[in-house]
N, CA, C and O atoms as a GROMACS GRO file, in nm:
protein
  600
    1MET      N    1   2.888 -12.951  10.254
    1MET     CA    2   2.893 -12.928  10.110
    1MET      C    3   2.778 -12.835  10.066
    1MET      O    4   2.799 -12.745   9.985
    2LYS      N    5   2.658 -12.859  10.120
    2LYS     CA    6   2.544 -12.776  10.084
    2LYS      C    7   2.568 -12.631  10.127
    2LYS      O    8   2.533 -12.537  10.056
    3GLN      N    9   2.628 -12.616  10.245
    3GLN     CA   10   2.654 -12.481  10.295
    3GLN      C   11   2.754 -12.408  10.206
    3GLN      O   12   2.738 -12.288  10.181
    4LEU      N   13   2.856 -12.477  10.158
    4LEU     CA   14   2.955 -12.417  10.069
    4LEU      C   15   2.891 -12.375   9.936
    4LEU      O   16   2.919 -12.266   9.886
    5LEU      N   17   2.805 -12.460   9.881
    5LEU     CA   18   2.736 -12.426   9.757
    5LEU      C   19   2.644 -12.306   9.778
    5LEU      O   20   2.636 -12.218   9.692
    6PHE      N   21   2.574 -12.303   9.891
    6PHE     CA   22   2.485 -12.192   9.919
    6PHE      C   23   2.563 -12.061   9.932
    6PHE      O   24   2.521 -11.959   9.876
    7LYS      N   25   2.676 -12.062  10.005
    7LYS     CA   26   2.759 -11.942  10.020
    7LYS      C   27   2.813 -11.896   9.886
    7LYS      O   28   2.817 -11.776   9.858
    8SER      N   29   2.853 -11.991   9.803
    8SER     CA   30   2.904 -11.956   9.669
    8SER      C   31   2.796 -11.891   9.585
    8SER      O   32   2.820 -11.793   9.515
    9PHE      N   33   2.675 -11.947   9.593
    9PHE     CA   34   2.563 -11.891   9.518
    9PHE      C   35   2.531 -11.750   9.565
    9PHE      O   36   2.510 -11.660   9.483
   10VAL      N   37   2.527 -11.728   9.696
   10VAL     CA   38   2.499 -11.596   9.751
   10VAL      C   39   2.606 -11.497   9.708
   10VAL      O   40   2.575 -11.385   9.667
   11TRP      N   41   2.732 -11.537   9.715
   11TRP     CA   42   2.844 -11.450   9.675
   11TRP      C   43   2.833 -11.414   9.527
   11TRP      O   44   2.849 -11.297   9.491
   12LEU      N   45   2.807 -11.511   9.443
   12LEU     CA   46   2.793 -11.487   9.299
   12LEU      C   47   2.677 -11.393   9.271
   12LEU      O   48   2.689 -11.302   9.188
   13THR      N   49   2.564 -11.412   9.338
   13THR     CA   50   2.448 -11.326   9.320
   13THR      C   51   2.479 -11.183   9.364
   13THR      O   52   2.441 -11.087   9.296
   14LEU      N   53   2.546 -11.170   9.476
   14LEU     CA   54   2.582 -11.037   9.526
   14LEU      C   55   2.675 -10.965   9.429
   14LEU      O   56   2.654 -10.848   9.398
   15CYS      N   57   2.777 -11.034   9.382
   15CYS     CA   58   2.872 -10.972   9.287
   15CYS      C   59   2.803 -10.933   9.156
   15CYS      O   60   2.827 -10.824   9.104
   16THR      N   61   2.719 -11.019   9.106
   16THR     CA   62   2.648 -10.990   8.982
   16THR      C   63   2.559 -10.867   8.998
   16THR      O   64   2.554 -10.781   8.910
   17THR      N   65   2.491 -10.859   9.110
   17THR     CA   66   2.404 -10.745   9.137
   17THR      C   67   2.484 -10.615   9.147
   17THR      O   68   2.446 -10.514   9.088
   18LEU      N   69   2.594 -10.618   9.219
   18LEU     CA   70   2.676 -10.498   9.235
   18LEU      C   71   2.735 -10.451   9.103
   18LEU      O   72   2.736 -10.332   9.074
   19PHE      N   73   2.785 -10.544   9.022
   19PHE     CA   74   2.847 -10.506   8.895
   19PHE      C   75   2.744 -10.461   8.791
   19PHE      O   76   2.780 -10.390   8.697
   20SER      N   77   2.619 -10.500   8.808
   20SER     CA   78   2.518 -10.457   8.711
   20SER      C   79   2.491 -10.307   8.722
   20SER      O   80   2.438 -10.247   8.629
   21PHE      N   81   2.528 -10.246   8.835
   21PHE     CA   82   2.509 -10.102   8.852
   21PHE      C   83   2.635 -10.023   8.823
   21PHE      O   84   2.634  -9.900   8.830
   22SER      N   85   2.742 -10.089   8.790
   22SER     CA   86   2.867 -10.017   8.763
   22SER      C   87   2.867  -9.964   8.622
   22SER      O   88   2.783 -10.002   8.540
   23LYS      N   89   2.962  -9.875   8.593
   23LYS     CA   90   2.974  -9.818   8.459
   23LYS      C   91   3.091  -9.882   8.385
   23LYS      O   92   3.153  -9.819   8.300
   24ILE      N   93   3.122 -10.006   8.418
   24ILE     CA   94   3.229 -10.078   8.351
   24ILE      C   95   3.176 -10.126   8.217
   24ILE      O   96   3.066 -10.181   8.210
   25GLY      N   97   3.252 -10.107   8.113
   25GLY     CA   98   3.212 -10.153   7.981
   25GLY      C   99   3.112 -10.058   7.916
   25GLY      O  100   3.070  -9.960   7.978
   26GLY      N  101   3.074 -10.088   7.797
   26GLY     CA  102   2.980 -10.004   7.726
   26GLY      C  103   3.048  -9.886   7.660
   26GLY      O  104   3.162  -9.853   7.691
   27ASP      N  105   2.976  -9.823   7.570
   27ASP     CA  106   3.029  -9.706   7.501
   27ASP      C  107   3.017  -9.583   7.590
   27ASP      O  108   2.920  -9.568   7.665
   28ARG      N  109   3.115  -9.496   7.581
   28ARG     CA  110   3.113  -9.370   7.655
   28ARG      C  111   3.186  -9.265   7.572
   28ARG      O  112   3.266  -9.298   7.484
   29TYR      N  113   3.157  -9.140   7.602
   29TYR     CA  114   3.226  -9.032   7.531
   29TYR      C  115   3.237  -8.910   7.620
   29TYR      O  116   3.160  -8.892   7.715
   30THR      N  117   3.334  -8.828   7.585
   30THR     CA  118   3.347  -8.697   7.647
   30THR      C  119   3.359  -8.594   7.535
   30THR      O  120   3.412  -8.622   7.428
   31ILE      N  121   3.309  -8.474   7.564
   31ILE     CA  122   3.322  -8.362   7.470
   31ILE      C  123   3.394  -8.251   7.545
   31ILE      O  124   3.358  -8.216   7.658
   32HIS      N  125   3.496  -8.196   7.481
   32HIS     CA  126   3.578  -8.092   7.541
   32HIS      C  127   3.569  -7.966   7.455
   32HIS      O  128   3.566  -7.973   7.332
   33LEU      N  129   3.566  -7.852   7.522
   33LEU     CA  130   3.575  -7.723   7.455
   33LEU      C  131   3.706  -7.661   7.500
   33LEU      O  132   3.723  -7.629   7.618
   34ASN      N  133   3.798  -7.644   7.405
   34ASN     CA  134   3.932  -7.591   7.436
   34ASN      C  135   3.998  -7.667   7.552
   34ASN      O  136   4.047  -7.606   7.647
   35ASP      N  137   3.998  -7.797   7.542
   35ASP     CA  138   4.062  -7.887   7.639
   35ASP      C  139   3.993  -7.890   7.775
   35ASP      O  140   4.048  -7.948   7.868
   36LYS      N  141   3.876  -7.831   7.789
   36LYS     CA  142   3.801  -7.836   7.914
   36LYS      C  143   3.680  -7.928   7.892
   36LYS      O  144   3.598  -7.904   7.804
   37LYS      N  145   3.671  -8.034   7.972
   37LYS     CA  146   3.560  -8.129   7.956
   37LYS      C  147   3.428  -8.062   7.992
   37LYS      O  148   3.412  -8.007   8.100
   38ILE      N  149   3.334  -8.067   7.896
   38ILE     CA  150   3.202  -8.010   7.921
   38ILE      C  151   3.094  -8.117   7.928
   38ILE      O  152   2.986  -8.093   7.983
   39ILE      N  153   3.123  -8.236   7.874
   39ILE     CA  154   3.025  -8.346   7.877
   39ILE      C  155   3.099  -8.478   7.894
   39ILE      O  156   3.203  -8.502   7.832
   40GLU      N  157   3.043  -8.562   7.979
   40GLU     CA  158   3.084  -8.703   7.989
   40GLU      C  159   2.955  -8.782   7.996
   40GLU      O  160   2.870  -8.755   8.080
   41HIS      N  161   2.941  -8.881   7.907
   41HIS     CA  162   2.815  -8.955   7.899
   41HIS      C  163   2.842  -9.102   7.870
   41HIS      O  164   2.927  -9.137   7.788
   42PHE      N  165   2.768  -9.187   7.940
   42PHE     CA  166   2.770  -9.331   7.914
   42PHE      C  167   2.650  -9.362   7.827
   42PHE      O  168   2.536  -9.336   7.866
   43VAL      N  169   2.673  -9.418   7.709
   43VAL     CA  170   2.570  -9.434   7.607
   43VAL      C  171   2.451  -9.515   7.657
   43VAL      O  172   2.337  -9.479   7.628
   44HIS      N  173   2.475  -9.620   7.729
   44HIS     CA  174   2.366  -9.708   7.769
   44HIS      C  175   2.308  -9.672   7.905
   44HIS      O  176   2.236  -9.752   7.965
   45SER      N  177   2.340  -9.553   7.954
   45SER     CA  178   2.280  -9.508   8.080
   45SER      C  179   2.139  -9.459   8.053
   45SER      O  180   2.098  -9.441   7.938
   46LYS      N  181   2.066  -9.439   8.159
   46LYS     CA  182   1.929  -9.392   8.143
   46LYS      C  183   1.920  -9.240   8.148
   46LYS      O  184   1.811  -9.183   8.148
   47GLU      N  185   2.037  -9.174   8.153
   47GLU     CA  186   2.039  -9.029   8.153
   47GLU      C  187   2.003  -8.976   8.014
   47GLU      O  188   2.029  -9.042   7.913
   48SER      N  189   1.943  -8.859   8.010
   48SER     CA  190   1.905  -8.800   7.883
   48SER      C  191   2.030  -8.755   7.806
   48SER      O  192   2.137  -8.735   7.864
   49ILE      N  193   2.013  -8.738   7.677
   49ILE     CA  194   2.124  -8.693   7.592
   49ILE      C  195   2.160  -8.551   7.637
   49ILE      O  196   2.073  -8.465   7.650
   50PRO      N  197   2.289  -8.526   7.659
   50PRO     CA  198   2.330  -8.394   7.707
   50PRO      C  199   2.319  -8.285   7.600
   50PRO      O  200   2.310  -8.314   7.480
   51SER      N  201   2.320  -8.161   7.646
   51SER     CA  202   2.320  -8.048   7.555
   51SER      C  203   2.416  -7.942   7.609
   51SER      O  204   2.448  -7.940   7.728
   52PHE      N  205   2.460  -7.855   7.520
   52PHE     CA  206   2.545  -7.743   7.559
   52PHE      C  207   2.525  -7.629   7.460
   52PHE      O  208   2.472  -7.648   7.351
   53SER      N  209   2.569  -7.511   7.500
   53SER     CA  210   2.553  -7.392   7.417
   53SER      C  211   2.688  -7.343   7.367
   53SER      O  212   2.790  -7.357   7.433
   54LEU      N  213   2.685  -7.286   7.248
   54LEU     CA  214   2.802  -7.220   7.191
   54LEU      C  215   2.761  -7.081   7.148
   54LEU      O  216   2.651  -7.060   7.096
   55ASP      N  217   2.850  -6.984   7.170
   55ASP     CA  218   2.824  -6.849   7.123
   55ASP      C  219   2.950  -6.792   7.058
   55ASP      O  220   3.051  -6.861   7.048
   56GLN      N  221   2.943  -6.669   7.013
   56GLN     CA  222   3.054  -6.607   6.941
   56GLN      C  223   3.181  -6.597   7.025
   56GLN      O  224   3.291  -6.592   6.970
   57ALA      N  225   3.167  -6.594   7.156
   57ALA     CA  226   3.286  -6.585   7.242
   57ALA      C  227   3.375  -6.709   7.227
   57ALA      O  228   3.495  -6.704   7.253
   58ALA      N  229   3.316  -6.820   7.184
   58ALA     CA  230   3.391  -6.944   7.167
   58ALA      C  231   3.431  -6.968   7.021
   58ALA      O  232   3.485  -7.074   6.989
   59ALA      N  233   3.405  -6.872   6.934
   59ALA     CA  234   3.421  -6.891   6.789
   59ALA      C  235   3.560  -6.936   6.748
   59ALA      O  236   3.573  -7.012   6.652
   60ASN      N  237   3.663  -6.892   6.817
   60ASN     CA  238   3.799  -6.932   6.780
   60ASN      C  239   3.845  -7.060   6.850
   60ASN      O  240   3.962  -7.098   6.842
   61GLY      N  241   3.752  -7.124   6.916
   61GLY     CA  242   3.786  -7.244   6.993
   61GLY      C  243   3.780  -7.372   6.913
   61GLY      O  244   3.755  -7.373   6.792
   62GLN      N  245   3.804  -7.480   6.985
   62GLN     CA  246   3.805  -7.612   6.925
   62GLN      C  247   3.722  -7.706   7.012
   62GLN      O  248   3.731  -7.704   7.134
   63LEU      N  249   3.641  -7.788   6.946
   63LEU     CA  250   3.569  -7.895   7.014
   63LEU      C  251   3.642  -8.026   6.988
   63LEU      O  252   3.690  -8.050   6.878
   64SER      N  253   3.650  -8.109   7.090
   64SER     CA  254   3.715  -8.240   7.079
   64SER      C  255   3.620  -8.344   7.134
   64SER      O  256   3.562  -8.327   7.241
   65VAL      N  257   3.605  -8.454   7.061
   65VAL     CA  258   3.521  -8.564   7.104
   65VAL      C  259   3.609  -8.687   7.120
   65VAL      O  260   3.682  -8.726   7.028
   66TYR      N  261   3.602  -8.747   7.237
   66TYR     CA  262   3.669  -8.874   7.265
   66TYR      C  263   3.558  -8.978   7.278
   66TYR      O  264   3.475  -8.969   7.369
   67TYR      N  265   3.555  -9.077   7.189
   67TYR     CA  266   3.450  -9.180   7.192
   67TYR      C  267   3.517  -9.315   7.212
   67TYR      O  268   3.609  -9.352   7.139
   68SER      N  269   3.471  -9.389   7.312
   68SER     CA  270   3.524  -9.521   7.343
   68SER      C  271   3.415  -9.625   7.319
   68SER      O  272   3.308  -9.619   7.380
   69GLU      N  273   3.443  -9.719   7.232
   69GLU     CA  274   3.350  -9.828   7.203
   69GLU      C  275   3.391  -9.949   7.287
   69GLU      O  276   3.474 -10.030   7.245
   70CYS      N  277   3.331  -9.961   7.403
   70CYS     CA  278   3.363 -10.070   7.496
   70CYS      C  279   3.514 -10.077   7.523
   70CYS      O  280   3.572 -10.185   7.524
   71GLY      N  281   3.574  -9.962   7.544
   71GLY     CA  282   3.717  -9.956   7.575
   71GLY      C  283   3.808  -9.951   7.454
   71GLY      O  284   3.930  -9.946   7.469
   72LYS      N  285   3.752  -9.954   7.334
   72LYS     CA  286   3.833  -9.949   7.212
   72LYS      C  287   3.795  -9.827   7.131
   72LYS      O  288   3.687  -9.770   7.147
   73ILE      N  289   3.885  -9.788   7.042
   73ILE     CA  290   3.857  -9.676   6.953
   73ILE      C  291   3.811  -9.733   6.819
   73ILE      O  292   3.874  -9.824   6.764
   74GLY      N  293   3.702  -9.679   6.768
   74GLY     CA  294   3.647  -9.728   6.643
   74GLY      C  295   3.734  -9.693   6.523
   74GLY      O  296   3.826  -9.612   6.533
   75THR      N  297   3.703  -9.754   6.411
   75THR     CA  298   3.773  -9.726   6.286
   75THR      C  299   3.675  -9.654   6.192
   75THR      O  300   3.553  -9.667   6.206
   76ALA      N  301   3.730  -9.581   6.097
   76ALA     CA  302   3.649  -9.504   6.002
   76ALA      C  303   3.549  -9.416   6.077
   76ALA      O  304   3.430  -9.415   6.046
   77ARG      N  305   3.599  -9.341   6.174
   77ARG     CA  306   3.514  -9.258   6.260
   77ARG      C  307   3.464  -9.134   6.186
   77ARG      O  308   3.535  -9.075   6.104
   78LYS      N  309   3.340  -9.096   6.219
   78LYS     CA  310   3.279  -8.978   6.158
   78LYS      C  311   3.198  -8.904   6.263
   78LYS      O  312   3.138  -8.964   6.352
   79LEU      N  313   3.197  -8.774   6.251
   79LEU     CA  314   3.107  -8.688   6.327
   79LEU      C  315   3.023  -8.612   6.227
   79LEU      O  316   3.072  -8.572   6.121
   80SER      N  317   2.897  -8.592   6.260
   80SER     CA  318   2.812  -8.512   6.172
   80SER      C  319   2.721  -8.424   6.258
   80SER      O  320   2.689  -8.456   6.373
   81VAL      N  321   2.681  -8.314   6.199
   81VAL     CA  322   2.587  -8.223   6.263
   81VAL      C  323   2.463  -8.221   6.175
   81VAL      O  324   2.471  -8.202   6.054
   82LYS      N  325   2.348  -8.240   6.240
   82LYS     CA  326   2.221  -8.244   6.168
   82LYS      C  327   2.123  -8.144   6.228
   82LYS      O  328   2.134  -8.105   6.344
   83ASP      N  329   2.028  -8.103   6.145
   83ASP     CA  330   1.922  -8.016   6.195
   83ASP      C  331   1.813  -8.104   6.257
   83ASP      O  332   1.827  -8.226   6.264
   84ASP      N  333   1.706  -8.039   6.303
   84ASP     CA  334   1.597  -8.113   6.370
   84ASP      C  335   1.523  -8.209   6.276
   84ASP      O  336   1.454  -8.300   6.322
   85LYS      N  337   1.538  -8.189   6.147
   85LYS     CA  338   1.472  -8.277   6.051
   85LYS      C  339   1.561  -8.392   6.006
   85LYS      O  340   1.520  -8.477   5.926
   86GLY      N  341   1.685  -8.396   6.057
   86GLY     CA  342   1.777  -8.504   6.022
   86GLY      C  343   1.865  -8.476   5.903
   86GLY      O  344   1.939  -8.564   5.859
   87LYS      N  345   1.858  -8.355   5.849
   87LYS     CA  346   1.942  -8.318   5.734
   87LYS      C  347   2.084  -8.292   5.782
   87LYS      O  348   2.105  -8.218   5.878
   88VAL      N  349   2.182  -8.353   5.716
   88VAL     CA  350   2.323  -8.333   5.751
   88VAL      C  351   2.366  -8.194   5.708
   88VAL      O  352   2.355  -8.158   5.590
   89LEU      N  353   2.414  -8.115   5.804
   89LEU     CA  354   2.458  -7.978   5.778
   89LEU      C  355   2.609  -7.967   5.768
   89LEU      O  356   2.661  -7.880   5.698
   90ALA      N  357   2.680  -8.055   5.836
   90ALA     CA  358   2.827  -8.056   5.834
   90ALA      C  359   2.873  -8.194   5.876
   90ALA      O  360   2.802  -8.267   5.945
   91GLY      N  361   2.993  -8.230   5.833
   91GLY     CA  362   3.046  -8.361   5.871
   91GLY      C  363   3.197  -8.367   5.859
   91GLY      O  364   3.258  -8.294   5.781
   92TRP      N  365   3.256  -8.455   5.939
   92TRP     CA  366   3.400  -8.473   5.941
   92TRP      C  367   3.432  -8.622   5.947
   92TRP      O  368   3.363  -8.698   6.015
   93GLN      N  369   3.537  -8.662   5.876
   93GLN     CA  370   3.587  -8.799   5.882
   93GLN      C  371   3.725  -8.795   5.946
   93GLN      O  372   3.800  -8.699   5.925
   94PHE      N  373   3.759  -8.897   6.023
   94PHE     CA  374   3.884  -8.897   6.098
   94PHE      C  375   3.965  -9.023   6.068
   94PHE      O  376   3.911  -9.131   6.048
   95GLU      N  377   4.096  -9.003   6.067
   95GLU     CA  378   4.188  -9.114   6.047
   95GLU      C  379   4.171  -9.215   6.160
   95GLU      O  380   4.128  -9.180   6.270
   96ASN      N  381   4.206  -9.339   6.133
   96ASN     CA  382   4.203  -9.440   6.238
   96ASN      C  383   4.304  -9.404   6.345
   96ASN      O  384   4.417  -9.366   6.314
   97ALA      N  385   4.264  -9.416   6.468
   97ALA     CA  386   4.349  -9.377   6.581
   97ALA      C  387   4.462  -9.478   6.599
   97ALA      O  388   4.442  -9.599   6.592
   98VAL      N  389   4.580  -9.426   6.622
   98VAL     CA  390   4.696  -9.510   6.648
   98VAL      C  391   4.712  -9.529   6.798
   98VAL      O  392   4.751  -9.636   6.845
   99HIS      N  393   4.681  -9.425   6.873
   99HIS     CA  394   4.696  -9.428   7.018
   99HIS      C  395   4.559  -9.422   7.084
   99HIS      O  396   4.462  -9.375   7.025
  100GLU      N  397   4.553  -9.470   7.203
  100GLU     CA  398   4.430  -9.461   7.280
  100GLU      C  399   4.398  -9.314   7.307
  100GLU      O  400   4.488  -9.232   7.319
  101HIS      N  401   4.272  -9.282   7.317
  101HIS     CA  402   4.224  -9.148   7.349
  101HIS      C  403   4.263  -9.043   7.244
  101HIS      O  404   4.291  -8.929   7.279
  102THR      N  405   4.265  -9.080   7.119
  102THR     CA  406   4.290  -8.983   7.013
  102THR      C  407   4.160  -8.909   6.986
  102THR      O  408   4.060  -8.970   6.948
  103PRO      N  409   4.159  -8.778   7.006
  103PRO     CA  410   4.033  -8.704   6.990
  103PRO      C  411   3.997  -8.679   6.845
  103PRO      O  412   4.081  -8.684   6.756
  104MET      N  413   3.869  -8.653   6.824
  104MET     CA  414   3.819  -8.605   6.697
  104MET      C  415   3.797  -8.455   6.717
  104MET      O  416   3.708  -8.415   6.793
  105ASN      N  417   3.875  -8.374   6.650
  105ASN     CA  418   3.874  -8.229   6.670
  105ASN      C  419   3.808  -8.158   6.552
  105ASN      O  420   3.822  -8.198   6.437
  106PHE      N  421   3.737  -8.050   6.584
  106PHE     CA  422   3.685  -7.962   6.479
  106PHE      C  423   3.666  -7.823   6.539
  106PHE      O  424   3.662  -7.806   6.661
  107LYS      N  425   3.654  -7.725   6.452
  107LYS     CA  426   3.649  -7.585   6.494
  107LYS      C  427   3.506  -7.543   6.533
  107LYS      O  428   3.409  -7.579   6.467
  108VAL      N  429   3.498  -7.467   6.640
  108VAL     CA  430   3.369  -7.416   6.686
  108VAL      C  431   3.305  -7.329   6.578
  108VAL      O  432   3.183  -7.333   6.560
  109LYS      N  433   3.386  -7.250   6.506
  109LYS     CA  434   3.329  -7.161   6.404
  109LYS      C  435   3.255  -7.238   6.295
  109LYS      O  436   3.164  -7.185   6.233
  110ASP      N  437   3.295  -7.364   6.270
  110ASP     CA  438   3.224  -7.446   6.172
  110ASP      C  439   3.081  -7.476   6.217
  110ASP      O  440   2.990  -7.488   6.135
  111ILE      N  441   3.062  -7.488   6.348
  111ILE     CA  442   2.928  -7.512   6.403
  111ILE      C  443   2.850  -7.380   6.407
  111ILE      O  444   2.733  -7.375   6.369
  112LEU      N  445   2.916  -7.275   6.452
  112LEU     CA  446   2.847  -7.145   6.462
  112LEU      C  447   2.802  -7.093   6.327
  112LEU      O  448   2.704  -7.020   6.319
  113ALA      N  449   2.872  -7.128   6.221
  113ALA     CA  450   2.833  -7.086   6.086
  113ALA      C  451   2.695  -7.139   6.049
  113ALA      O  452   2.627  -7.083   5.963
  114LEU      N  453   2.653  -7.248   6.114
  114LEU     CA  454   2.522  -7.306   6.084
  114LEU      C  455   2.409  -7.216   6.133
  114LEU      O  456   2.297  -7.223   6.081
  115LYS      N  457   2.435  -7.130   6.232
  115LYS     CA  458   2.334  -7.037   6.282
  115LYS      C  459   2.297  -6.937   6.172
  115LYS      O  460   2.182  -6.897   6.161
  116GLN      N  461   2.395  -6.898   6.092
  116GLN     CA  462   2.370  -6.803   5.984
  116GLN      C  463   2.274  -6.863   5.880
  116GLN      O  464   2.214  -6.789   5.802
  117LYS      N  465   2.262  -6.992   5.879
  117LYS     CA  466   2.172  -7.060   5.786
  117LYS      C  467   2.036  -7.087   5.850
  117LYS      O  468   1.957  -7.166   5.798
  118GLY      N  469   2.009  -7.020   5.963
  118GLY     CA  470   1.878  -7.029   6.025
  118GLY      C  471   1.862  -7.139   6.129
  118GLY      O  472   1.750  -7.167   6.170
  119ASN      N  473   1.969  -7.201   6.171
  119ASN     CA  474   1.960  -7.307   6.271
  119ASN      C  475   1.997  -7.252   6.409
  119ASN      O  476   2.105  -7.197   6.427
  120ASN      N  477   1.907  -7.268   6.504
  120ASN     CA  478   1.936  -7.227   6.642
  120ASN      C  479   1.979  -7.345   6.727
  120ASN      O  480   2.047  -7.329   6.828
  121THR      N  481   1.939  -7.464   6.685
  121THR     CA  482   1.973  -7.586   6.757
  121THR      C  483   2.014  -7.691   6.655
  121THR      O  484   1.945  -7.711   6.554
  122VAL      N  485   2.125  -7.758   6.681
  122VAL     CA  486   2.172  -7.867   6.594
  122VAL      C  487   2.207  -7.986   6.682
  122VAL      O  488   2.220  -7.973   6.804
  123LYS      N  489   2.223  -8.101   6.619
  123LYS     CA  490   2.255  -8.223   6.693
  123LYS      C  491   2.384  -8.283   6.640
  123LYS      O  492   2.407  -8.290   6.520
  124LEU      N  493   2.470  -8.325   6.734
  124LEU     CA  494   2.599  -8.384   6.701
  124LEU      C  495   2.588  -8.536   6.707
  124LEU      O  496   2.541  -8.592   6.806
  125PHE      N  497   2.630  -8.604   6.599
  125PHE     CA  498   2.621  -8.749   6.588
  125PHE      C  499   2.759  -8.811   6.565
  125PHE      O  500   2.849  -8.747   6.510
  126TYR      N  501   2.773  -8.937   6.607
  126TYR     CA  502   2.895  -9.016   6.589
  126TYR      C  503   2.859  -9.144   6.515
  126TYR      O  504   2.752  -9.201   6.534
  127SER      N  505   2.951  -9.188   6.429
  127SER     CA  506   2.940  -9.320   6.368
  127SER      C  507   3.081  -9.370   6.337
  127SER      O  508   3.176  -9.293   6.331
  128SER      N  509   3.091  -9.500   6.318
  128SER     CA  510   3.218  -9.563   6.283
  128SER      C  511   3.186  -9.692   6.207
  128SER      O  512   3.070  -9.724   6.185
  129ARG      N  513   3.288  -9.762   6.169
  129ARG     CA  514   3.266  -9.891   6.103
  129ARG      C  515   3.191  -9.985   6.198
  129ARG      O  516   3.106 -10.063   6.155
  130GLU      N  517   3.223  -9.977   6.327
  130GLU     CA  518   3.164 -10.066   6.426
  130GLU      C  519   3.027 -10.016   6.475
  130GLU      O  520   2.941 -10.096   6.511
  131VAL      N  521   3.006  -9.886   6.476
  131VAL     CA  522   2.878  -9.825   6.513
  131VAL      C  523   2.820  -9.769   6.384
  131VAL      O  524   2.840  -9.652   6.351
  132SER      N  525   2.749  -9.852   6.312
  132SER     CA  526   2.712  -9.819   6.175
  132SER      C  527   2.595  -9.721   6.165
  132SER      O  528   2.580  -9.655   6.062
  133THR      N  529   2.512  -9.711   6.267
  133THR     CA  530   2.404  -9.612   6.263
  133THR      C  531   2.446  -9.491   6.346
  133THR      O  532   2.511  -9.506   6.449
  134ASP      N  533   2.409  -9.374   6.300
  134ASP     CA  534   2.447  -9.251   6.370
  134ASP      C  535   2.397  -9.254   6.514
  134ASP      O  536   2.281  -9.287   6.541
  135ARG      N  537   2.485  -9.220   6.606
  135ARG     CA  538   2.453  -9.218   6.748
  135ARG      C  539   2.454  -9.072   6.796
  135ARG      O  540   2.555  -9.003   6.784
  136LEU      N  541   2.342  -9.028   6.849
  136LEU     CA  542   2.329  -8.891   6.897
  136LEU      C  543   2.415  -8.871   7.020
  136LEU      O  544   2.402  -8.944   7.119
  137LEU      N  545   2.504  -8.770   7.014
  137LEU     CA  546   2.593  -8.739   7.126
  137LEU      C  547   2.543  -8.621   7.207
  137LEU      O  548   2.546  -8.625   7.330
  138ALA      N  549   2.496  -8.517   7.141
  138ALA     CA  550   2.456  -8.396   7.214
  138ALA      C  551   2.373  -8.306   7.124
  138ALA      O  552   2.380  -8.311   7.002
  139THR      N  553   2.294  -8.224   7.190
  139THR     CA  554   2.224  -8.115   7.124
  139THR      C  555   2.303  -7.988   7.152
  139THR      O  556   2.343  -7.962   7.265
  140ILE      N  557   2.326  -7.911   7.047
  140ILE     CA  558   2.405  -7.788   7.060
  140ILE      C  559   2.314  -7.669   7.032
  140ILE      O  560   2.254  -7.660   6.925
  141VAL      N  561   2.305  -7.579   7.129
  141VAL     CA  562   2.227  -7.457   7.114
  141VAL      C  563   2.321  -7.349   7.064
  141VAL      O  564   2.423  -7.320   7.128
  142LEU      N  565   2.289  -7.289   6.951
  142LEU     CA  566   2.370  -7.184   6.891
  142LEU      C  567   2.314  -7.050   6.933
  142LEU      O  568   2.203  -7.013   6.895
  143ALA      N  569   2.391  -6.976   7.012
  143ALA     CA  570   2.342  -6.850   7.068
  143ALA      C  571   2.423  -6.734   7.014
  143ALA      O  572   2.541  -6.749   6.980
  144GLU      N  573   2.358  -6.618   7.006
  144GLU     CA  574   2.429  -6.496   6.967
  144GLU      C  575   2.531  -6.464   7.077
  144GLU      O  576   2.650  -6.450   7.051
  145GLU      N  577   2.480  -6.452   7.198
  145GLU     CA  578   2.563  -6.428   7.315
  145GLU      C  579   2.498  -6.504   7.429
  145GLU      O  580   2.376  -6.502   7.442
  146LEU      N  581   2.576  -6.570   7.509
  146LEU     CA  582   2.522  -6.635   7.626
  146LEU      C  583   2.505  -6.529   7.734
  146LEU      O  584   2.599  -6.455   7.764
  147LYS      N  585   2.390  -6.522   7.792
  147LYS     CA  586   2.364  -6.425   7.899
  147LYS      C  587   2.420  -6.480   8.031
  147LYS      O  588   2.403  -6.598   8.062
  148ALA      N  589   2.485  -6.396   8.104
  148ALA     CA  590   2.537  -6.438   8.234
  148ALA      C  591   2.421  -6.458   8.330
  148ALA      O  592   2.328  -6.378   8.335
  149LYS      N  593   2.427  -6.567   8.406
  149LYS     CA  594   2.323  -6.595   8.505
  149LYS      C  595   2.353  -6.517   8.631
  149LYS      O  596   2.467  -6.507   8.675
  150LYS      N  597   2.247  -6.462   8.689
  150LYS     CA  598   2.262  -6.386   8.813
  150LYS      C  599   2.240  -6.476   8.931
  150LYS      O  600   2.249  -6.431   9.045
   0.00000   0.00000   0.00000
């Protein structure tokens, strides 16, 4: 009997340890530019907040954000763009999702227009009824033209 209890305890400890390193559960999001995934991030990971650049070549494009709140889609979803001082520069509200993986879409030119107002870097935030404080998703660098890397 003692041996069975000990084996059960070891098995339970091993499973708990292994699952603590998995990415099951928790909030996660992806950001797509013209249907191409450019960012995937798990909110409670220890990785830094991602960043990406936009330039005039992408001006006619569309950004899409898929945000999953522990496997569910939030209600009263909002995206906002803020400057480095926290001032809201642009914002969008989205209908409650009927289907899983319903993206929040907005036009790249709406973000690029912020460069004309003197912003070179902006931050993209998410909130919903369930996530009541703004959650930083990414830093966006607004460039005139992206230089090709050699």
